[in-house]
N, CA and C atoms as an extended XYZ file, in Angstrom:
492
Properties=species:S:1:pos:R:3:atomname:S:1:resname:S:1:resid:I:1 pbc="F F F"
N        -2.592       17.636      -20.004 N   MET     1
C        -1.162       17.195      -19.879 CA  MET     1
C        -0.842       16.836      -21.271 C   MET     1
N         0.472       16.932      -21.522 N   THR     2
C         1.067       16.649      -22.854 CA  THR     2
C         1.587       15.218      -22.752 C   THR     2
N         1.906       14.770      -23.913 N   THR     3
C         2.733       13.387      -24.132 CA  THR     3
C         4.000       13.418      -23.273 C   THR     3
N         4.773       14.509      -23.521 N   GLN     4
C         5.975       14.570      -22.952 CA  GLN     4
C         5.920       14.683      -21.224 C   GLN     4
N         4.930       15.302      -20.826 N   GLU     5
C         4.603       15.425      -19.499 CA  GLU     5
C         4.261       13.969      -18.842 C   GLU     5
N         3.498       13.297      -19.633 N   TYR     6
C         3.060       11.902      -19.224 CA  TYR     6
C         4.183       11.046      -19.225 C   TYR     6
N         5.218       11.122      -20.097 N   ASN     7
C         6.369       10.332      -20.171 CA  ASN     7
C         7.227       10.631      -18.852 C   ASN     7
N         7.257       11.984      -18.540 N   LYS     8
C         7.994       12.425      -17.364 CA  LYS     8
C         7.424       11.915      -16.178 C   LYS     8
N         5.953       11.745      -16.022 N   ALA     9
C         5.339       11.241      -14.892 CA  ALA     9
C         5.583        9.794      -14.815 C   ALA     9
N         5.470        8.971      -16.050 N   VAL    10
C         5.919        7.570      -15.813 CA  VAL    10
C         7.291        7.252      -15.237 C   VAL    10
N         8.193        8.082      -15.756 N   LEU    11
C         9.616        7.803      -15.383 CA  LEU    11
C         9.881        8.205      -13.902 C   LEU    11
N         9.113        9.251      -13.287 N   SER    12
C         9.468        9.800      -12.134 CA  SER    12
C         8.479        9.167      -11.089 C   SER    12
N         7.446        8.551      -11.372 N   LEU    13
C         6.443        8.075      -10.344 CA  LEU    13
C         6.339        6.462      -10.462 C   LEU    13
N         6.628        5.810      -11.583 N   SER    14
C         6.364        4.446      -11.550 CA  SER    14
C         6.964        3.713      -10.474 C   SER    14
N         8.166        3.809      -10.002 N   HIS    15
C         8.939        3.147       -9.032 CA  HIS    15
C         8.208        3.236       -7.712 C   HIS    15
N         7.799        4.498       -7.454 N   ARG    16
C         7.080        4.767       -6.092 CA  ARG    16
C         5.649        4.135       -6.166 C   ARG    16
N         5.104        4.373       -7.214 N   LEU    17
C         3.792        3.819       -7.254 CA  LEU    17
C         3.769        2.184       -7.058 C   LEU    17
N         4.735        1.680       -7.813 N   TYR    18
C         4.876        0.255       -7.688 CA  TYR    18
C         5.125       -0.290       -6.127 C   TYR    18
N         6.055        0.520       -5.580 N   GLY    19
C         6.522        0.416       -4.245 CA  GLY    19
C         5.250        0.284       -3.344 C   GLY    19
N         4.395        1.166       -3.505 N   TYR    20
C         3.202        1.405       -2.696 CA  TYR    20
C         2.376        0.245       -2.819 C   TYR    20
N         2.007       -0.108       -3.999 N   VAL    21
C         1.164       -0.984       -4.358 CA  VAL    21
C         1.718       -2.563       -3.943 C   VAL    21
N         2.897       -2.690       -4.040 N   TYR    22
C         3.696       -3.964       -3.864 CA  TYR    22
C         3.628       -4.124       -2.381 C   TYR    22
N         3.831       -3.371       -1.556 N   LYS    23
C         3.904       -3.347       -0.107 CA  LYS    23
C         2.581       -3.681        0.414 C   LYS    23
N         1.661       -3.267       -0.242 N   SER    24
C         0.273       -3.843        0.044 CA  SER    24
C        -0.226       -5.232       -0.202 C   SER    24
N         0.195       -5.604       -1.464 N   LEU    25
C        -0.212       -6.931       -1.952 CA  LEU    25
C         0.810       -7.992       -1.770 C   LEU    25
N         2.060       -7.644       -1.706 N   ARG    26
C         3.201       -8.598       -1.635 CA  ARG    26
C         3.118       -9.571       -2.899 C   ARG    26
N         2.742       -9.079       -3.992 N   ASP    27
C         2.759       -9.926       -5.084 CA  ASP    27
C         2.996       -8.989       -6.232 C   ASP    27
N         4.242       -9.513       -6.907 N   GLU    28
C         4.912       -8.629       -7.954 CA  GLU    28
C         3.984       -8.505       -9.191 C   GLU    28
N         3.399       -9.671       -9.678 N   ASP    29
C         2.338       -9.559      -10.823 CA  ASP    29
C         1.216       -8.631      -10.633 C   ASP    29
N         0.695       -8.919       -9.592 N   ASP    30
C        -0.557       -8.054       -9.215 CA  ASP    30
C        -0.292       -6.601       -9.184 C   ASP    30
N         0.855       -6.381       -8.463 N   ALA    31
C         1.267       -4.926       -8.350 CA  ALA    31
C         1.563       -4.371       -9.648 C   ALA    31
N         2.175       -5.034      -10.500 N   ASN    32
C         2.558       -4.565      -11.820 CA  ASN    32
C         1.362       -4.356      -12.502 C   ASN    32
N         0.223       -5.220      -12.539 N   ASP    33
C        -0.945       -4.963      -13.205 CA  ASP    33
C        -1.688       -3.782      -12.771 C   ASP    33
N        -1.849       -3.612      -11.467 N   ILE    34
C        -2.473       -2.272      -10.898 CA  ILE    34
C        -1.681       -1.098      -11.327 C   ILE    34
N        -0.304       -0.942      -11.416 N   VAL    35
C         0.342        0.135      -11.655 CA  VAL    35
C         0.130        0.314      -13.241 C   VAL    35
N         0.269       -0.592      -14.017 N   GLN    36
C         0.098       -0.451      -15.601 CA  GLN    36
C        -1.402        0.082      -15.709 C   GLN    36
N        -2.403       -0.626      -15.197 N   ASP    37
C        -3.676        0.025      -15.143 CA  ASP    37
C        -3.956        1.477      -14.727 C   ASP    37
N        -3.141        1.675      -13.781 N   SER    38
C        -3.200        3.269      -13.393 CA  SER    38
C        -2.630        4.172      -14.456 C   SER    38
N        -1.642        3.846      -15.055 N   PHE    39
C        -0.925        4.687      -16.009 CA  PHE    39
C        -1.793        4.607      -17.312 C   PHE    39
N        -2.440        3.481      -17.558 N   LEU    40
C        -3.354        3.389      -18.691 CA  LEU    40
C        -4.373        4.421      -18.410 C   LEU    40
N        -4.884        4.498      -17.308 N   LYS    41
C        -6.114        5.623      -17.107 CA  LYS    41
C        -5.739        6.747      -17.073 C   LYS    41
N        -4.521        7.088      -16.738 N   LEU    42
C        -3.955        8.416      -16.832 CA  LEU    42
C        -3.898        8.796      -18.144 C   LEU    42
N        -3.210        7.829      -19.079 N   TRP    43
C        -3.141        8.084      -20.480 CA  TRP    43
C        -4.598        8.473      -21.173 C   TRP    43
N        -5.526        7.691      -20.889 N   GLN    44
C        -6.985        7.802      -21.232 CA  GLN    44
C        -7.356        9.133      -20.708 C   GLN    44
N        -6.941        9.703      -19.753 N   ASN    45
C        -7.449       11.039      -19.039 CA  ASN    45
C        -6.557       12.164      -19.119 C   ASN    45
N        -5.557       12.224      -20.330 N   LEU    46
C        -4.566       13.113      -20.230 CA  LEU    46
C        -5.191       14.548      -20.448 C   LEU    46
N        -6.428       14.626      -21.055 N   ASP    47
C        -6.870       15.955      -21.239 CA  ASP    47
C        -7.575       16.464      -20.037 C   ASP    47
N        -7.853       15.489      -19.114 N   ASN    48
C        -8.506       15.968      -17.790 CA  ASN    48
C        -7.629       16.213      -16.542 C   ASN    48
N        -6.403       15.670      -16.731 N   VAL    49
C        -5.393       15.661      -15.573 CA  VAL    49
C        -4.334       16.649      -15.774 C   VAL    49
N        -4.087       17.693      -14.910 N   GLU    50
C        -2.932       18.532      -14.939 CA  GLU    50
C        -1.852       17.861      -14.479 C   GLU    50
N        -0.815       18.062      -15.176 N   PHE    51
C         0.595       17.532      -14.893 CA  PHE    51
C         1.072       17.751      -13.324 C   PHE    51
N         0.567       18.926      -12.855 N   GLU    52
C         1.230       18.994      -11.313 CA  GLU    52
C         0.230       18.217      -10.339 C   GLU    52
N        -0.815       17.688      -10.842 N   LYS    53
C        -1.733       16.915      -10.012 CA  LYS    53
C        -1.607       15.394      -10.368 C   LYS    53
N        -0.742       15.060      -11.303 N   ALA    54
C        -0.579       13.714      -11.831 CA  ALA    54
C        -0.139       12.658      -10.622 C   ALA    54
N         0.758       13.132       -9.821 N   LYS    55
C         0.992       12.246       -8.774 CA  LYS    55
C        -0.217       11.844       -7.813 C   LYS    55
N        -0.853       12.779       -7.384 N   SER    56
C        -2.020       12.664       -6.519 CA  SER    56
C        -3.098       11.856       -7.211 C   SER    56
N        -3.297       12.106       -8.466 N   TRP    57
C        -4.290       11.447       -9.347 CA  TRP    57
C        -3.897        9.966       -9.552 C   TRP    57
N        -2.618        9.690       -9.815 N   LEU    58
C        -2.115        8.183       -9.831 CA  LEU    58
C        -2.308        7.412       -8.750 C   LEU    58
N        -1.888        8.137       -7.598 N   PHE    59
C        -1.865        7.374       -6.296 CA  PHE    59
C        -3.318        7.005       -5.901 C   PHE    59
N        -4.313        8.055       -6.040 N   THR    60
C        -5.699        7.924       -5.771 CA  THR    60
C        -6.250        6.727       -6.677 C   THR    60
N        -5.951        6.687       -8.095 N   THR    61
C        -6.391        5.691       -8.894 CA  THR    61
C        -5.801        4.242       -8.441 C   THR    61
N        -4.574        4.099       -8.200 N   ALA    62
C        -3.942        2.962       -7.640 CA  ALA    62
C        -4.492        2.462       -6.303 C   ALA    62
N        -4.793        3.517       -5.472 N   HIS    63
C        -5.422        3.208       -4.216 CA  HIS    63
C        -6.712        2.432       -4.458 C   HIS    63
N        -7.594        3.097       -5.230 N   ASN    64
C        -8.815        2.539       -5.409 CA  ASN    64
C        -8.842        1.275       -6.099 C   ASN    64
N        -7.976        0.982       -7.009 N   ALA    65
C        -7.649       -0.251       -7.734 CA  ALA    65
C        -7.374       -1.310       -6.847 C   ALA    65
N        -6.345       -0.881       -5.744 N   LEU    66
C        -5.885       -1.866       -4.794 CA  LEU    66
C        -7.218       -2.197       -3.878 C   LEU    66
N        -7.940       -1.377       -3.583 N   ILE    67
C        -9.012       -1.620       -2.579 CA  ILE    67
C        -9.840       -2.598       -3.383 C   ILE    67
N       -10.207       -2.470       -4.510 N   ASN    68
C       -11.146       -3.141       -5.331 CA  ASN    68
C       -10.645       -4.608       -5.680 C   ASN    68
N        -9.316       -4.746       -5.815 N   PHE    69
C        -8.540       -5.897       -6.018 CA  PHE    69
C        -8.791       -6.821       -4.625 C   PHE    69
N        -8.394       -6.202       -3.595 N   VAL    70
C        -8.527       -6.890       -2.283 CA  VAL    70
C        -9.738       -7.323       -2.018 C   VAL    70
N       -10.942       -6.503       -2.214 N   LYS    71
C       -12.204       -6.947       -1.945 CA  LYS    71
C       -12.570       -8.168       -2.931 C   LYS    71
N       -12.201       -8.013       -4.218 N   LYS    72
C       -12.648       -9.122       -5.071 CA  LYS    72
C       -11.888      -10.429       -4.708 C   LYS    72
N       -10.652      -10.345       -4.393 N   HIS    73
C        -9.867      -11.587       -3.945 CA  HIS    73
C       -10.229      -12.152       -2.647 C   HIS    73
N       -10.556      -11.286       -1.650 N   SER    74
C       -10.965      -11.882       -0.381 CA  SER    74
C       -12.227      -12.523       -0.537 C   SER    74
N       -13.067      -12.280       -1.607 N   ARG    75
C       -14.307      -13.072       -1.602 CA  ARG    75
C       -14.048      -14.278       -2.274 C   ARG    75
N       -12.928      -14.383       -3.076 N   MET    76
C       -12.743      -15.554       -3.936 CA  MET    76
C       -12.004      -16.502       -3.143 C   MET    76
N       -11.242      -16.147       -2.143 N   GLN    77
C       -10.425      -17.191       -1.358 CA  GLN    77
C       -10.890      -17.385       -0.040 C   GLN    77
N       -11.152      -18.692        0.048 N   SER    78
C       -11.705      -19.256        1.213 CA  SER    78
C       -10.652      -19.634        2.396 C   SER    78
N       -11.033      -20.075        3.341 N   ILE    79
C        -9.813      -20.498        4.383 CA  ILE    79
C        -9.280      -21.657        3.935 C   ILE    79
N       -10.069      -22.595        3.339 N   GLU    80
C        -9.604      -23.827        3.088 CA  GLU    80
C        -8.516      -23.799        1.967 C   GLU    80
N        -8.532      -22.882        0.824 N   THR    81
C        -7.710      -22.760       -0.095 CA  THR    81
C        -6.669      -21.739        0.245 C   THR    81
N        -6.557      -21.165        1.429 N   ALA    82
C        -5.659      -20.217        1.830 CA  ALA    82
C        -4.254      -20.846        1.800 C   ALA    82
N        -3.186      -20.263        1.191 N   PRO    83
C        -1.893      -20.971        1.296 CA  PRO    83
C        -1.457      -21.086        2.699 C   PRO    83
N        -0.764      -22.335        3.079 N   TYR    84
C        -0.387      -22.590        4.396 CA  TYR    84
C         1.155      -22.157        4.475 C   TYR    84
N         1.434      -21.401        5.286 N   ALA    85
C         2.780      -21.002        5.616 CA  ALA    85
C         3.586      -21.904        6.522 C   ALA    85
N         4.580      -22.480        5.909 N   GLU    86
C         5.631      -23.213        6.639 CA  GLU    86
C         6.370      -22.471        7.650 C   GLU    86
N         6.411      -23.023        8.837 N   PRO    87
C         7.421      -22.197        9.871 CA  PRO    87
C         8.830      -22.115        9.326 C   PRO    87
N         9.444      -21.090        9.791 N   HIS    88
C        10.843      -20.812        9.380 CA  HIS    88
C        11.843      -21.464       10.305 C   HIS    88
N        12.828      -21.833        9.894 N   ALA    89
C        13.900      -22.441       10.775 CA  ALA    89
C        14.517      -21.390       11.611 C   ALA    89
N        14.722      -21.767       12.724 N   GLU    90
C        15.484      -21.052       13.654 CA  GLU    90
C        16.915      -20.677       13.373 C   GLU    90
N        17.355      -19.381       13.013 N   SER    91
C        18.690      -19.218       12.929 CA  SER    91
C        18.919      -17.720       13.022 C   SER    91
N        19.932      -17.080       13.183 N   SER    92
C        20.237      -15.790       13.264 CA  SER    92
C        20.057      -15.051       12.029 C   SER    92
N        20.244      -15.639       10.952 N   ASP    93
C        19.920      -15.157        9.642 CA  ASP    93
C        18.557      -14.870        9.302 C   ASP    93
N        17.724      -15.732        9.889 N   ASN    94
C        16.330      -15.744        9.585 CA  ASN    94
C        15.505      -14.933       10.521 C   ASN    94
N        15.956      -14.610       11.627 N   GLN    95
C        15.374      -13.805       12.549 CA  GLN    95
C        15.051      -12.419       12.133 C   GLN    95
N        15.771      -11.629       11.372 N   SER    96
C        15.333      -10.418       10.947 CA  SER    96
C        14.282      -10.491        9.733 C   SER    96
N        14.488      -11.575        8.988 N   PHE    97
C        13.317      -11.977        8.042 CA  PHE    97
C        12.048      -12.157        8.667 C   PHE    97
N        12.216      -13.008        9.739 N   GLU    98
C        10.906      -13.343       10.470 CA  GLU    98
C        10.174      -12.281       11.030 C   GLU    98
N        10.977      -11.330       11.702 N   LEU    99
C        10.452      -10.239       12.191 CA  LEU    99
C         9.876       -9.189       11.072 C   LEU    99
N        10.295       -9.208        9.944 N   LYS   100
C         9.722       -8.391        9.013 CA  LYS   100
C         8.457       -9.009        8.407 C   LYS   100
N         8.342      -10.327        8.375 N   GLU   101
C         7.336      -11.147        8.037 CA  GLU   101
C         6.148      -10.977        9.169 C   GLU   101
N         6.485      -10.742       10.445 N   ILE   102
C         5.461      -10.693       11.452 CA  ILE   102
C         4.893       -9.321       11.263 C   ILE   102
N         5.725       -8.289       11.018 N   ILE   103
C         5.295       -6.936       10.888 CA  ILE   103
C         4.438       -6.922        9.728 C   ILE   103
N         4.704       -7.407        8.546 N   TYR   104
C         3.881       -7.336        7.487 CA  TYR   104
C         2.542       -8.133        7.590 C   TYR   104
N         2.618       -9.070        8.358 N   LYS   105
C         1.263       -9.795        8.629 CA  LYS   105
C         0.522       -9.008        9.520 C   LYS   105
N         1.038       -8.164       10.547 N   TYR   106
C         0.205       -7.300       11.384 CA  TYR   106
C        -0.253       -5.991       10.552 C   TYR   106
N         0.472       -5.770        9.504 N   ILE   107
C         0.020       -4.496        8.720 CA  ILE   107
C        -1.106       -4.952        7.896 C   ILE   107
N        -1.026       -6.162        7.448 N   ASN   108
C        -2.033       -6.748        6.504 CA  ASN   108
C        -3.445       -7.059        7.359 C   ASN   108
N        -3.333       -7.002        8.672 N   THR   109
C        -4.611       -7.221        9.543 CA  THR   109
C        -5.291       -5.929        9.742 C   THR   109
N        -4.601       -4.796        9.478 N   LEU   110
C        -5.236       -3.478        9.637 CA  LEU   110
C        -6.360       -3.182        8.514 C   LEU   110
N        -7.351       -2.426        8.866 N   PRO   111
C        -8.189       -1.929        7.927 CA  PRO   111
C        -7.509       -1.195        6.762 C   PRO   111
N        -8.026       -1.418        5.599 N   GLU   112
C        -7.388       -0.842        4.317 CA  GLU   112
C        -6.985        0.519        4.356 C   GLU   112
N        -7.622        1.351        5.069 N   ILE   113
C        -7.481        2.836        5.058 CA  ILE   113
C        -6.324        2.981        5.965 C   ILE   113
N        -6.177        2.343        7.063 N   GLN   114
C        -5.156        2.557        8.036 CA  GLN   114
C        -3.779        1.996        7.338 C   GLN   114
N        -3.956        0.764        6.717 N   LYS   115
C        -2.746        0.174        5.966 CA  LYS   115
C        -2.333        0.972        5.090 C   LYS   115
N        -3.049        1.771        4.240 N   SER   116
C        -2.592        2.580        3.147 CA  SER   116
C        -2.073        3.686        3.821 C   SER   116
N        -2.515        4.285        4.818 N   ILE   117
C        -1.975        5.651        5.418 CA  ILE   117
C        -0.519        5.230        5.994 C   ILE   117
N        -0.467        4.134        6.726 N   LEU   118
C         0.737        3.531        7.400 CA  LEU   118
C         1.901        3.319        6.344 C   LEU   118
N         1.478        2.662        5.129 N   LEU   119
C         2.285        2.327        4.074 CA  LEU   119
C         3.070        3.704        3.459 C   LEU   119
N         1.953        4.720        3.177 N   MET   120
C         2.323        5.719        2.562 CA  MET   120
C         3.229        6.804        3.371 C   MET   120
N         2.929        6.889        4.761 N   ARG   121
C         3.673        7.730        5.666 CA  ARG   121
C         5.063        7.053        5.904 C   ARG   121
N         4.998        5.913        6.570 N   ASP   122
C         6.154        5.381        7.099 CA  ASP   122
C         7.125        4.749        6.162 C   ASP   122
N         6.471        4.049        5.063 N   LEU   123
C         7.492        3.389        4.034 CA  LEU   123
C         7.810        4.232        2.820 C   LEU   123
N         6.863        4.942        2.351 N   GLU   124
C         7.031        5.802        1.272 CA  GLU   124
C         7.344        7.225        1.610 C   GLU   124
N         7.172        7.569        2.744 N   GLY   125
C         7.427        9.132        3.208 CA  GLY   125
C         6.899       10.224        2.706 C   GLY   125
N         5.422        9.942        2.508 N   TYR   126
C         4.531       11.145        2.081 CA  TYR   126
C         4.112       11.819        3.335 C   TYR   126
N         3.875       13.264        3.030 N   SER   127
C         3.419       14.139        4.132 CA  SER   127
C         1.940       13.799        4.342 C   SER   127
N         1.463       14.258        5.548 N   TYR   128
C         0.191       14.174        5.965 CA  TYR   128
C        -0.768       14.985        4.887 C   TYR   128
N        -0.445       16.013        4.468 N   GLU   129
C        -1.168       16.637        3.242 CA  GLU   129
C        -1.410       15.891        2.022 C   GLU   129
N        -0.126       15.362        1.574 N   GLU   130
C        -0.367       14.480        0.388 CA  GLU   130
C        -1.039       13.221        0.439 C   GLU   130
N        -1.032       12.684        1.640 N   ILE   131
C        -1.707       11.394        1.995 CA  ILE   131
C        -3.320       11.863        1.861 C   ILE   131
N        -3.532       12.995        2.533 N   GLY   132
C        -4.938       13.482        2.622 CA  GLY   132
C        -5.519       13.719        1.275 C   GLY   132
N        -4.774       14.282        0.306 N   GLU   133
C        -5.138       14.686       -0.886 CA  GLU   133
C        -5.339       13.446       -1.652 C   GLU   133
N        -4.550       12.350       -1.603 N   ILE   134
C        -4.676       11.217       -2.312 CA  ILE   134
C        -5.803       10.298       -1.907 C   ILE   134
N        -6.073       10.286       -0.759 N   LEU   135
C        -7.135        9.466        0.016 CA  LEU   135
C        -8.582       10.327        0.154 C   LEU   135
N        -8.407       11.656       -0.123 N   LYS   136
C        -9.480       12.442        0.028 CA  LYS   136
C        -9.969       12.401        1.555 C   LYS   136
N        -8.972       12.802        2.362 N   LEU   137
C        -9.192       12.968        3.913 CA  LEU   137
C        -8.579       14.222        4.356 C   LEU   137
N        -9.127       14.803        5.492 N   ASN   138
C        -8.309       15.979        5.878 CA  ASN   138
C        -7.144       15.678        6.623 C   ASN   138
N        -6.218       16.503        7.084 N   GLU   139
C        -4.913       16.188        7.704 CA  GLU   139
C        -5.071       15.539        9.092 C   GLU   139
N        -6.140       15.970        9.948 N   SER   140
C        -6.287       15.525       11.122 CA  SER   140
C        -6.792       13.972       10.984 C   SER   140
N        -7.638       13.776       10.082 N   GLN   141
C        -8.191       12.425        9.740 CA  GLN   141
C        -6.948       11.355        9.553 C   GLN   141
N        -6.004       11.860        8.745 N   VAL   142
C        -4.868       11.044        8.359 CA  VAL   142
C        -3.997       10.722        9.783 C   VAL   142
N        -3.855       11.829       10.569 N   LYS   143
C        -3.217       11.588       11.637 CA  LYS   143
C        -3.701       10.728       12.691 C   LYS   143
N        -5.022       10.683       12.893 N   VAL   144
C        -5.921        9.884       13.615 CA  VAL   144
C        -5.714        8.400       13.052 C   VAL   144
N        -5.914        8.190       11.863 N   TYR   145
C        -5.852        6.865       11.360 CA  TYR   145
C        -4.375        6.295       11.405 C   TYR   145
N        -3.432        7.060       11.352 N   LEU   146
C        -1.923        6.657       11.453 CA  LEU   146
C        -1.734        6.267       12.825 C   LEU   146
N        -2.139        7.206       13.745 N   PHE   147
C        -2.092        6.749       15.254 CA  PHE   147
C        -2.612        5.512       15.583 C   PHE   147
N        -3.928        5.294       15.117 N   ARG   148
C        -4.583        4.030       15.494 CA  ARG   148
C        -3.911        2.668       14.860 C   ARG   148
N        -3.339        2.827       13.630 N   ALA   149
C        -2.708        1.715       12.954 CA  ALA   149
C        -1.401        1.433       13.593 C   ALA   149
N        -0.612        2.455       14.104 N   ARG   150
C         0.591        2.288       14.829 CA  ARG   150
C         0.320        1.627       16.230 C   ARG   150
N        -0.766        2.080       16.864 N   GLN   151
C        -1.113        1.644       18.172 CA  GLN   151
C        -1.541        0.073       18.020 C   GLN   151
N        -2.160       -0.301       16.909 N   LYS   152
C        -2.587       -1.624       16.921 CA  LYS   152
C        -1.474       -2.539       16.665 C   LYS   152
N        -0.448       -2.150       15.858 N   ILE   153
C         0.706       -2.916       15.577 CA  ILE   153
C         1.450       -3.015       16.880 C   ILE   153
N         1.657       -1.973       17.699 N   LYS   154
C         2.347       -2.095       18.994 CA  LYS   154
C         1.648       -2.967       19.966 C   LYS   154
N         0.352       -2.846       19.977 N   ASP   155
C        -0.427       -3.836       20.841 CA  ASP   155
C        -0.228       -5.182       20.528 C   ASP   155
N        -0.194       -5.606       19.197 N   GLN   156
C        -0.059       -6.884       18.750 CA  GLN   156
C         1.423       -7.302       19.046 C   GLN   156
N         2.464       -6.521       18.901 N   ILE   157
C         3.745       -6.933       19.281 CA  ILE   157
C         3.820       -7.115       20.835 C   ILE   157
N         3.281       -6.201       21.556 N   LYS   158
C         3.278       -6.544       23.024 CA  LYS   158
C         2.575       -7.865       23.193 C   LYS   158
N         1.632       -8.229       22.682 N   ASP   159
C         0.915       -9.597       22.946 CA  ASP   159
C         1.949      -10.643       22.638 C   ASP   159
N         2.801      -10.552       21.672 N   ILE   160
C         3.784      -11.620       21.360 CA  ILE   160
C         4.649      -11.612       22.289 C   ILE   160
N         5.112      -10.347       22.848 N   ASN   161
C         6.247      -10.465       23.927 CA  ASN   161
C         5.776      -11.132       25.250 C   ASN   161
N         4.385      -10.966       25.498 N   ASN   162
C         3.770      -11.527       26.580 CA  ASN   162
C         3.720      -13.035       26.499 C   ASN   162
N         3.651      -13.760       25.239 N   LEU   163
C         3.647      -14.981       25.093 CA  LEU   163
C         4.932      -15.785       25.279 C   LEU   163
N         6.025      -14.881       24.872 N   ILE   164
C         7.449      -15.446       24.905 CA  ILE   164
C         7.876      -15.657       26.286 C   ILE   164
């Protein structure tokens, strides 16, 4: 990969890569760090990565960094130090915000592989083939994980409706 191709990859992929990482972490600074590290690793491997495969390479690198980050921080944060979320005030303006927060909460309870596939497919719009390439899975595995993730979220939403 040439320097010009690298710059083109940065311009065309940085926003999507950031969106993927941010939707997983919900923290701007940590998402920026992971994206920056991913592009640094790409720069360090310019001779080993073809420009046509830069997108897949970057998302794979970011995905792996994301998993490592989550594992590291989940070990560090205990239940006592977890931030307490204040309940939101009831109003029509807050209802859509609350619904999004509930959905993100459910997404965050999914296993990492299901969460990543769900975010890439439903929020980023990647094809099954692209997701499989990034996560080193075949297309049918991607479909199964996606189905299971969606099913878990549907089941959790049904449980809330039964309580209301």
